[in-house]
N, C-alpha and C positions, 0 to 999 in steps of 0.2 A: 637696660640696654645690654650690659655684659651678660646677663642671664639669657637673653634672647640669642645672643651670638653663640653661647655655649650649646644651647639646644640645637641650633643649626649645625654645629660642628658634629654633635653626636649623631644626628640624622645622616650626615654625609658619610661617617664611618660605617654606620649600619648598611647604607646603600652600597658602599664599596665592597663590604664583606659579602653581601648577598650576590652582587654581580660577579665577584671572584669565584664564589662557590658554583654559580651557574656555569661560568666559563670552564671550570674544572670538570664539571659533569659533561659538558659538551665535548671536551677534549677526550674524554674516556670513550665516548660513543663514536667518535670519528674514526673511519678506516679508509685506507688508500685504495682507489679503484685500479685494478690491473687493466691496462689498455695498450694495445699495440699501435704504435705510430712510427712509420718508416718514411723517409724522404730520400730523393736523389736530386742532385742539382739540375738534372735534365728531365725531370718527370713530366713537365708541361710540354715537352717536345718528344714524347714517345721514347725517351731514353736513347736517343740517337746522337752519336758523335762521329767525328772523323778520326782516322788513324792518328795516334799520338795526341788525341784530344783528351782534355781533363774532365773527369766526372767524379762527384763526391757522393758518398752514401752515409746516411745518418739514421741512427736508431734512438729516438727520443721517447720510447715507450715508458709507461708508468708501471711500477711493480716488477722491474727486471731484477733477476738474481744473477744471470749470466747470459752472454751472447757470444756467437762466433760467426764471423763472415768467412765465406769460402769463395775464392776466385778461380777462374779457369787457369790452368797451368801453362806457363810459358807465353802468356799473352799480356799480363797486367804488371805494371810497375806501381807498387804501393809507396806513395811518397813518405819519406822519413822512416822507412822500415826496411830491414834486411830480409824480412819474410814477405814474399810477394804472393803467397798462396792463401794465408789465413790472417785474421785480425780479430781482436776482442774490443777494439776501441769503439766509442760512441759514434764518432765520425771518422770515415776512412776516405782519404783523397787518393785518386788513382789516375794513371794514364793507361790506355789500351793501345798496344803497338802493332796490332794486326787486324785487318778487316775481317768481318764475319759477324755472326749472331751468337751471343754467349749468355750463359746463365750465371748469375751471381746468387749464391745461396746464403740465407741467414737463419741460424738456429738460435732460438731464444728459450730461456727458462724463466718462468714467472713465479711470484710468491703464491699465487692462486690462479684459478681459472681467469683467463684474460678476455677482454672484449676485442673483437676485430670488427671495426665499424660499430654496428649496434647488436652484433651477435656474440654471445659468449662462446668461446672456444676453450681448449684445454690449457694446462700449465706449460706444456711443451709445444712450441710452434715452430714450423719450418716454412720459410717463404722463399720463393724464387723470383728474382728480378731479371727480365730479359733485356739485354743491352745490344743495340745494333751499332756496329762500327763500320762506317762507310770508308771506302778507299778514297785516296786523293782524287778529286774530280779530274777526269781526263777525257778529251774529245778528239775525234778524228773524222775526216771526211774523204769521200771519193767522188770523182766526177767522170762521167762517161758520155760519149756521143750516143745518139739514139738512131738505130737503124730504121730504114723506110717502113719495115713491118711493125715498128714500135718496140722491138726488143732492145736490150741494152747492148751497145756497141763498144768500140775500143775505148780504153781509159785515156784521160787527159794527163798531161805531165803536170803534177802538182808542185809548182815551184814559183817563187817570185820571178817576175819578168818572163814567164814561160810563153805568154801570148799564143795560147792554143787557138788555132783558127776555127771559127764557127761561121758558117754561111748565114747571112742575114735571113731571118724568118725560121731558122732551125732552132732546135731545143737541145739543152744539155740536162742529163739526169744526175742530180746531186744526191748523195746518200751520206748519212751520218751514223756514228756509233759512239757510245759513251760508257764510261764506268764511273762509279761514285754517286749514283742516284740523283742526277740533276732534275730540277723541277721545271726549268724554263729553257726553251730552245728557240734561238732567234737567228735567222739568216738575213744578211744584207748582200744583195746580188746586184751590184751596180750595172746599169744598162740592161737588166733583165726585165721580163714581164711575167710575174710581178717582181718588183725590186726588193721587197721585204716579205718574209714569211715567218710566222710564229707557230709553234706547235711541235709535237713529238713525232711527226711523221718521219719514218726512216728514209723515205725517198721522195724527192720532188722533181718535177720537170719544169724547167725555166726556158722560155722562148726569148731569143735575142733578135730584136728588130732594127736596132740602130747601129750604124757603123761606128767603130771606136774601139778603144782598149779599156778593159774594165777589171775592177778588183772583186774579190769574193771574200766574205767574212762569215764565220759561224761562231756563235757564243752559246755555251751551255753553262747554266748557273743554278745555284740553290741558295735559299735564304738562310737555312739553319740545318746543320752547321754550315756557316757561310763558305761558299766556294764558287769559283768561276774558272772556265778555261776558254781561251779564244784561239780559233784557227783562222789565220789571215794570209791570203796570197795576193800580192800586188801585181797588177797587170797580168792576171791569169788568162783572161779571155780576150781575143781579138776578133771582132765581127768584121767579116769581109763581104764585098759585093756578091750578089746572087744574080743568076740569069733566069731564075724561076719567075713565073708570073706573080704579081703582087695580088694578094687576096683581100677582099673586103670581108672582114670577120664579123662585123656587127654594126648596126645603126642604133643609137640610143640618144638620150638627151641629158643635158646638165640641169642643175637646179634653176637656172634662169630661163629654161625652155629653149635653149639653142640646140640645134641638131648636131650630133657627133658621129662622124664616120670613122670607124676603127679599122685600120689597115694592118696587114701582117708585117709591113716594113715602114721605115721612116720615109715620109713624103717630102718632096722638094718644093718649098714654098714658092720659088720663082716660076714654077710651071703651073701654078694654080690659077684657074679662071672660074669665077662664079657662074658665068654664062653657060658652062657645060653641065650645070646641075639643074634639076627641076624637082619641086616638092609638091605633093598633093595632100590636102588635109580634109578629112570628112569627120563631122561630128553629128551623130545621129543621122537624120535625113538631110543635113545641111552640108554643102560643099563650101569650104572656107577659101576665099581668094588668098594667094600667097605670092609674095615677092621676096626674093633672096637679096638682102641688102649688102651682105659681105660674106666672103669665104676666106678662111685663114687656116694655117697650120698652128696647132696648139703650141704655145711657147714652152710648156713644160714637157710634153710628150709629143714628139714629132711624128708619131704614127697616127695621130688623130687630126682629122680635118673638121673645123667648126663652121657650120652654116648658121648665119644670123638672119632673122626675118625682119622685114621692114614694118615696124609698128605692131608686131605681133610676136607670139611665141607658141610653142606646142604645149598642149595640156594632156594630162593623163587619160582623159576620156576621149581624146582624138584618135582617129585612125590615120596614121601618117605613112606615106610611102615616098621614097626618094629614088631618082633615076640619074644616071650619068651617061652623057654622050661623049664618045671619044674625042679628046682634045690633046693637049700637050702635057697633061698631068703625068708625072713619073716619080719614081722613088729616088732617094739620094744616091742609089747605086745604078741609076739610069735605066730602069725598067718601066715601061709605060703601063699605066693603069688601064684595065680593060673595062668595057662598058657594062653597065648593069641597069635593069629596068624594074621599077616598082618594088623595091626591097622594103619590107615593112619595118618600121621603127619599133624596137622593143624597149619599153621603159624599164629602168632599173629602180626598184623601190626597196625600202628597208622595212622588214617585218617587225613591228614594235612588240610582238609577242616574245621575241628573243630577249627582251628586257624584263620579262615577267616569269612567273613559275608555270605559265600555261604550257602544257606539253603538246604544242601544236603539231608535232611530227610523230607523236605516239611512240617515241623511243624509250621513255622512262616510266611508263605507267602500264597498268593492266586494265581489264574491263571494269574492275572494282572502282577505279577512279573516274569512270564515265557512267555514273549511276542513272537508272531510270527515275523519272521525276513523279511517277505515280499519278498520272492523269486518269488512269483507268480506261476501260473499253479497248478500242483498237490501238490506242497509243502505247500499250505495253506488249503488242504482238510483234516482237522482233528478237533477233539474236545479235549480239555484238561480242567480238573478241579482238584483242590486240594480237596481230599475226605477223610472223616473219616470212610468210609465203610470197608476198608481193608488196614492194614499196616503191613509191615514186622517187623518194630520196631517203638516204639512210638505210636502215635494215628492217624497219617495222612500219605497219600501217594498221588502220582499224578495218576489220572485215565485218560487214553488216548484211543481215538478211531480213528484209521486211517479210512477214508472213502473208499468206493469202488473206486479202481484206484486212491487212494489218497496218501498223504504223510504228512510230518511235518518238519518244521525247526524252532527251538526256541532257545532263549538265556535265560539269567537270570539276572534280575535287583534287586536292593535292594528296600526297601519300598519307597525310594525317587526317584526311576526311573533311577538310575545310574547303569551301568553294573558292576556286581561283578566280580572281578578278583582274580586269584590264582597264586602265584609265582611258576614258573617252572625253574629248574636249568639245564643248559647245561651239558650233560654227566651223570646226575643222572638218575638211573633206577626207574621207578614207576610201581605200579600195579593199574590199573583202574578197579573198580568194580561197578556193578549195580545189584540190585535185581529186578526180573520181575515176575509177576503173570498173566498169560494168562487166561482169564475167560472162554473161550469156543472154540470149534473147529474153525479153520479158514482155508482159502484157500491161499496157497502160491505157486507161480510159481517155477518150477525147475530152477536151475542155470546152465548155462544161458539159458533162453527160446529163446532169440534171441540177437542180438547185442545191443538192447536198453532196454530190460526188464529183471530184475533180481529178485532174491529171496527177499521176504519181510524181512525187517531188522530194527534195530535201531542202530545208530552210534553216537559216540561222537568225536568231533574235538576241538582242541584249536582254539581260534579266530584268531591266526596268521597262521593257516593251516600248521604248521611246521611238524605235524605228525598226523596219524590216531590213536586216543587213544583207542577206543573200538568198536568192531563190534559184534553184536549179531544177528544171523540169525534165523528167524522164519520159521523153516522147519518142516517136518512131524514128526521129533523126539523130538520136543520141548514139554515138559510136560505141561499138562493142569490142572488148578485148584490147583496149588501149587507154593510156592515161589521158584524161581530158581536163584542161584547166577551165574552171568556171569562176566568174567574178561579177561583182556589182559595186557601184559607187554610191556612197551615202554620206550625209553630213551629220555630225554629232548634234543631237537635240539639246543636250545639256551637259554640264560637267558632272561626271559620275564614274564610279568604279563598278564595272558590270562583269558578271559571269555570262557566258554565252550559252543559250539554249539551242540545241540542234534537234529540229523536229522533222520527222519523216512521215510520208503519207502514201498508202497503197490500197486504199479502200476501193471496192468495186472490181477487184481483179481476183482471178482464181489461180494465180501463179506467183511464186515468190520472186522478189526482186533482190538480186545478189550483187554486191559491189564492195570495192575497197575505197576508203577515203584517206587522204594524207595531206600533210603540210597546209593546214589552215593558216592564212596570213591576214594581217590587218596592217595596212601601210598608209601613212599620211601622203596625200596627193594634192595636186592643184587641178581644179576642174574649170573648163571653159565657162566664162560668165554667161 
């Protein structure tokens, strides 16, 4: 037993000596890699700080012999150092005390050629780090009356309790300016229309419709470096009565299918009588009988009159008109409402394409992102470009030319070349819309000319071909030289994410069909059962 133990002990010693010998050999062969590694405390935020903001610089490179940081003169305070221009420390903590864009330079000497990323550079490296120092965030506003010709008029007195008088239904032009690079711009305009506005617009026009005294607030802010400035004036605006006629600005509908009459001034609920209003509804070839059950002034916005229908509502595929016979209806500043006859209701819908990457307005893509789908034959006989020559909204649209006896079939990709899809829900009704501007007279065959040649058109299909979304026929009645809204109502066949195919047809003609298209929309709607 003792002999066996002794043998094991000898084997352990031999193993240890062998392992130690190998380890020594390995140590001899190992060499340090020279590698540049530089950090700043704000590198994830584009090295942007505010005046007197703190930022640290670190050089944790491997194989360093020496380093020297160089900072802009008379701008930087190096913490715990009497020298504010240079440093040889691994980590340097600083304050920048003046707004601007500055270079911080680092000179490094390595033991040998050093890696920068995955590339070998030399032994001596120079690096420049750009630092953006923002000023303290500051905002200011101006407010002006608007002249009858739309030009900017006299300035308002910007002070608390100023109560600048504004005639009801008139507008004020507010402007803002900022320093310090804010990212968010938010107006709160009590009593105005609209009451809240977000965005970087330098100038906005706000209409005041309701009598009263109102505050104005403007907030500019940024997330990092964190900053906010608020401009606030209490009782800045005093809306006074007007002798001008009250205008019916629009008729639309709410989510419940009630009819909304939008007036230019606040209406007096005590002068409202439903008997003075009449409503006509047509759906296709059918005339829908209508009874107004109630008329009221909206409890939140007194410029809106709500008409409720007895046992019914308006639907998006209805054609609705409203008339008013003079009664005692008047504004809160005692101006009588004037008569109107058969004013058409305009539905307000939300384009769900705004929630996707689909460039429905052609503002952010080129023709490359609207590729031909390679059907062959006449389907590839077209030209398409994204143009800034004519737009229904925004600054761009798609300009299309169908060739003689040609056609088109295109899809839509994002900037990376991937097809952009839109969610469609089974059983949900949608309105598909497209604005079209035909530039000149064209030739279109009558429908049907024969069994294989049809009228020139443009059609939209989902990529799963589950329904035909929109058909616009280019016939002799189609207007020339103006933007025309074309639409169709469909119901989702199944739950799917689809790309839309846009197909054009111009076979049987000996003249090109030239047009712009803009603002494709897909909106959820309610259709009459």
